N, C-alpha and C positions, 0 to 999 in steps of 0.2 A: 392690620396692614390693609390698606385700601386698594383699589385697582391700579394697575400699572400696565404699560406699553410691554407685552413679553416678546414679540417678533414684529418686525417690519421686513416687507418684501414687495420688491417691484417687478413687472414682467415686461422686458423691453419689447418681445415680439408676441403679440396676442397670440395665446394658446400653446406658446413655448414655455420653457422651465424657467422659473423666477430666480431672482437675485435676492438674497438676505443680507440686509443692511443693518448698523447700529445707529445710524442716523439718517433720515431722509427729509428733503425740502417738500412741501405739500404746496403745488399752485392750485390753479382754479379748476383745474381738470384731473386733478389727482395728484399722487406721488411723481416727484421727476423721474423721467424716464420710461413712466408706465404706460404700457400699450401704446407706444409711438409708433410703432411697426406693425404690420400686419401682413400676412400671407393672405394672396387672393387667387382665386381661379385665372389663369392667363387670357381666357377669352372674353368672360362676362364680368370680371372684378369682383365676384362675389367672396365673401370671406373664408378662409379653410378654417375649420375647427377641430378639436378633439372629439366632437360629437361623431363625426364621420373619419377622422384621420387621427386615432389615438396615439400613432407615432410622433405627433408634434410634441408630446409631453418630454419625449427625450432629446429634443434639441435644445443645446444650451447656449444661449445668447449671453453676450458679456458686452456691456457699454464701455468704452475706452475714451480717454481724451476728452472728458466732458460732453460726449455724446457724438464726437465728430467721426469716431471709428466703431463698427460693430463687429465683434468676432462671433463665429457661429461654429458650433461644434456637434457632432452627434456621431455615436459609434458606428464604425464602419464606413463612415463618409469623410473622415479626415475634417480639418478645420478651414474656415474660409474668413480672411479678414478684409472688411470693406472700408473703404473711405465714404462715409455717409454723404450722399448727395442731396441737399436741401433745396435745389431748384432745378431739378431735372425734368424729364419728360413725365407729364401728368396723365392719369388715367382716372375714369370714373370707378368708384369702388361702392360696395353696399353691404350693409349688415342686416340678416333676416328679411332679405328681400327689399329693404328700405335704402335707397340711394342716400348716401352721405356727402357727395360731392366729390371731388377730385383730389387724390392723393399723388405722392412724388414716387415714380417708379425708381427702384435702386438698381435697375441694371440686368444685363444679361448673365454676368456670372452669379448674382444671387438667385436669378431665376432658375438657371440650370442646377444650382446647387439644390434648393428647396424641391424643384420637380424631381430630380434623382432621390431624394431622402423620402419624400412623400409618395413617389410613383404616380404622380398627377401633374400635369402641366401648370406651373404656379409662377407667379411674381412676388417679389417682396415690395411692399410700398411704405412709405413715412408720411405722417402727418404734414400737410403743407404749413408754410408760414401763414398764419391768420385763420387757421381752422377754428371754426367756431360751430359746435354741436351741442345741443340742449339734451339733458337728461329728462327724466320724469319722476313724478311722485309728489310726495307731499313738500320737499323741496327739492326741485329738479337739479338745479346746478348745471354745471358743465362737464363734458367727457371728452377723452380722446377716441381710441378705437376699443375700449371696453365695452361690454354688452350694451350697456345703457346708463351706467352710473360711475362717478369719479373714484369710490374708494368702498372696498369690501371690509367689513370688519366681523370679526368671530371671536368667541371667547373659549378658552380652556375648559370652563364649566360646561358649555354646550358640546365639546367633543368629549368630555369626561362622561356627561349623561347618555351620549348616544353609544360610546363604546360600552357602557355599562348593558345597555340593552343588546346591543349585538353579541356581547359575550354569553350574557344570561340565556340567549338563544342557541348558543353553540358555536358562533361564529368567532371570526378573528378581527379585533380592533384594527380601526384605520387611523392612519395619521393625518395631521390637520392638512397637509399639503393636498389631499384629496380635493379641499374646498376652495384652493387658491387665494387665500386672503390677502390682503395688503397690511392689514394691523390685525394682530392677535392681542387679546386683553387676558391679564391674569387678575385673580382677586374677584371676579364677579360673584355674587353671592348664590346665584341659581343658575342651572342651565337657561339659555335664551334670554337671559336679562337683558342682552343687547338690543332685542327686539323692542324693548320698551324705553330706549335712550332716545329722547327728543334731540338733545345736544351733547357733543363729546368734546372735551378740551384736553389736548395732551400738549406739553411744550406751548409753543406760540400759535397752535393750530386749532381751529374750532370747526368741528362737522357737524351736519344737521341731519337728520333722519329722512332719508328718501322713501324706501320701502324695504321690506323683508326680502332677502335673497331666494329667489326661485331656483331651484336646482334642476339639471337635466340629466344627461347620462355621464357627463364629465367626472363626477366624483366616483365613478367606477372604474376609472382608469389609474392604473399604478404609474404614479408621477415620475418614478424612476426608471421605468423600462418603457413606458409607453404602450402597454398592454392592458386591454380592459381585462379587468378580474373581477367584474361583479358577482353576485347582485347587490352586495354591501358597498357602501352604506344605505343606498336607495331604499333597498327592501325594508330595512327597519325604520327608516323615516318616514317612509310611506304609512306606517302603522300608527304614528303620532303626529306628524307635521305636515298634513295634506292642508291645502290651500284652494278651498272651492271655488274662489273668485278669480283664480288662476289656473283652471282647466284642471284642477285637482293635482297640479304639481306639489312638490314637497318643498319646503324652505328650511335654509339652515344660514344663519348669519345676517347682517344687516347692510343693506346698500346705504351709501351716505354722500352728501354733496359737502363740497368745502365751502365754509362760509368765511372763514379768515386764514389766508395764506400764511405759511411761517414754517417752522422746523421743529420736528418732533424725534425723540430718540428713545431706543429700549430702555427700559427702567424708568421712564418718565411717569410722574403720577397723572392719574387720569380722573377727571371730574365729570359727572354726568348730570344732567337736568332730566328729569323722568316724566313721563306721561302719568297723570293721576288714575286715569282709568282705563288703561290698556291703550297701546299705540294704533293710531287709526290705520284703515285700510283704504289707501287713496284710489284704489281700481286699476284696471288696466289703462294705459296711455290711449288717447284717441288715435283712430289710423291716419 
């Protein structure tokens, strides 16, 4: 049996819990509804992240009515149901210190809810109509509020290989959600085969290699509780997945651009075009 799509997940609010689906539409900037919303600092518009606020992982967003309604829920905070405002007040926002333009503020109710849950003054924003942001890498593509690329692909073989190493060292295996992928592949021949895929086709969607996915502290956050519970898997990854050209960060998974928009589903056959001599390293983007 060849490779197949094992899981599909989009993350409506950057840094918060994902939504698993059986079928997804992929647009130029990734899976539909993926990272369309973002929580930002109420003063300077910089993005909020699990890197500093792991409790974000336990915030459960739900997109309703085709994206016109957003439901938010977190233990101890109750639910908030918002009518999405696509044309409201705009505020400048940034990711990793780089301005990415204006986003649409979603109002005081959302701001108050997130400020209470995260214990930090926050605003919820949405991508504006016409938002146009470039990724980077071999095939840059377009991106919404994801870190820098449209789609994150990881394989069960890579997770199995990592967990075998963790357990051999006496640790506890980690689930795939620690890596927050959009597409999980089954049937890869070996761990990290996704690194070597130049093109990936599933359903009517075609993806192209951008760069290997560099990991920070987020994989050490328990995605069900929003509590940091490291040092795994980063400790084990650091023993065999260091990337010297990326400040010695560790890598797990593939960042990809959308070459052909379309629809893909769990169970779809996956076809890959492979690099003959190993995937290139495009280096870091120009400042």
